[in-house]
C-alpha positions as CSV (number, residue, x, y, z in Angstrom):
1,M,173.3,122.4,61.3
2,G,170.1,120.3,61.5
3,M,167.1,121.7,59.7
4,E,163.6,121.0,61.0
5,A,160.7,120.7,58.6
6,N,158.7,123.2,60.7
7,E,161.1,126.0,59.9
8,L,160.9,125.5,56.2
9,R,158.5,126.6,53.5
10,I,158.1,125.4,49.9
11,G,160.4,127.6,47.8
12,N,163.2,127.9,50.4
13,R,166.6,127.7,48.8
14,F,169.6,125.6,50.0
15,Y,172.7,124.1,48.5
16,E,174.0,120.5,48.5
17,Q,177.1,120.0,50.7
18,Y,179.1,117.7,48.4
19,T,178.4,119.1,45.0
20,G,177.5,122.7,45.7
21,Q,174.4,122.3,43.6
22,P,171.6,124.7,44.4
23,L,168.4,123.1,45.9
24,K,164.8,124.3,46.3
25,V,162.2,122.9,48.7
26,I,159.3,121.6,46.6
27,G,157.4,119.6,49.2
28,I,157.0,119.2,52.9
29,Y,155.1,116.1,54.2
30,G,155.3,115.9,58.0
31,V,159.0,115.5,58.7
32,V,159.9,114.6,55.1
33,I,161.3,117.4,53.0
34,T,161.6,117.0,49.2
35,F,163.9,119.0,46.9
36,D,163.8,119.8,43.2
37,C,166.6,117.3,42.3
38,T,167.7,113.8,43.0
39,F,171.1,112.3,43.8
40,K,172.5,108.9,43.2
41,S,174.9,109.0,46.1
42,K,175.3,110.5,49.6
43,W,174.0,114.1,49.8
44,Q,173.2,116.7,52.4
45,P,171.2,119.9,52.1
46,L,172.8,122.9,53.8
47,P,171.3,126.4,54.3
48,L,172.6,129.3,52.2
49,N,174.2,132.0,54.2
50,I,173.0,135.5,53.7
51,T,175.5,137.3,51.5
52,K,175.8,140.6,49.7
53,E,175.2,138.9,46.3
54,G,172.1,137.1,47.7
55,L,170.6,140.3,49.1
56,L,171.2,142.1,45.8
57,N,169.5,139.2,43.9
58,F,166.5,139.6,46.2
59,G,166.2,143.3,45.4
60,F,168.0,144.8,48.4
61,D,170.2,147.7,47.8
62,E,173.2,149.0,49.7
63,S,172.2,151.4,52.4
64,M,173.6,154.9,52.0
65,L,173.0,155.5,55.7
66,Y,174.7,152.5,57.4
67,K,177.9,150.7,56.5
68,N,177.6,147.0,55.6
69,T,173.8,147.3,55.7
70,Y,171.3,146.5,52.9
71,H,167.8,148.0,52.5
72,L,164.5,146.8,51.1
73,T,161.1,148.5,51.1
74,I,158.3,146.1,51.8
75,Q,154.5,146.4,51.5
76,T,152.3,145.2,54.3
77,L,148.7,145.7,55.2
78,N,149.8,148.7,57.2
79,G,151.7,150.4,54.3
80,S,155.3,150.4,53.2
81,H,158.2,149.8,55.6
82,D,161.9,150.1,55.2
83,I,163.9,147.1,56.5
84,F,167.6,147.1,57.0
85,L,169.9,144.1,57.3
86,D,173.4,144.4,58.8
87,I,175.3,141.7,56.9
88,F,177.9,141.2,59.6
89,A,175.7,141.3,62.7
90,N,172.9,139.4,60.8
91,V,170.3,141.7,62.4
92,I,167.2,142.9,60.7
93,I,165.7,146.3,61.7
94,C,162.3,147.7,60.7
95,G,161.9,151.3,61.8
96,S,163.3,151.4,65.4
97,I,162.4,147.7,66.0
98,E,165.1,145.0,65.9
99,I,163.2,142.1,64.4
100,G,165.9,139.5,65.1
101,S,169.0,137.7,64.0
102,F,169.0,136.0,60.6
103,K,171.9,134.1,59.2
104,Y,170.3,132.0,56.4
105,I,168.4,132.8,53.2
106,H,165.5,130.5,54.2
107,Q,165.0,132.5,57.4
108,L,164.9,135.7,55.4
109,Q,162.4,134.2,52.9
110,N,160.2,133.1,55.8
111,L,160.3,136.5,57.5
112,Y,159.4,138.2,54.2
113,F,156.5,135.9,53.7
114,A,155.3,136.5,57.3
115,L,155.4,140.2,56.9
116,T,154.0,140.6,53.4
117,G,152.1,137.4,52.6
118,E,154.2,137.1,49.4
119,E,157.3,135.0,48.4
120,L,160.7,136.7,48.4
121,T,162.0,136.0,44.9
122,T,165.1,136.9,43.0
123,S,164.9,140.0,40.7
């Protein structure tokens, strides 16, 4: 999977393909992306898949209404909204609107920021 600088934000989280080490974007300069660590040999950042553990770390809870779905209440300028993420279909729903398909943590972080103006951080 190729990542483009225009789909990333400072603070997005990834992992390193060969070592499994977690990475965080600390700078974006045109098409150059910098991370919070350095490597002495070959390395490749890969996106983190959305997982149950990841969602729970970001403050989601397991939905009592829908199987395999996680819930988070967000605050926007228009009030509070409940969002639901189906972990198998990778679909996010807010109210009766399907927002889109999300497979990676950085996509979820970007959506959260777009909706709330705040960073999605671990609890």
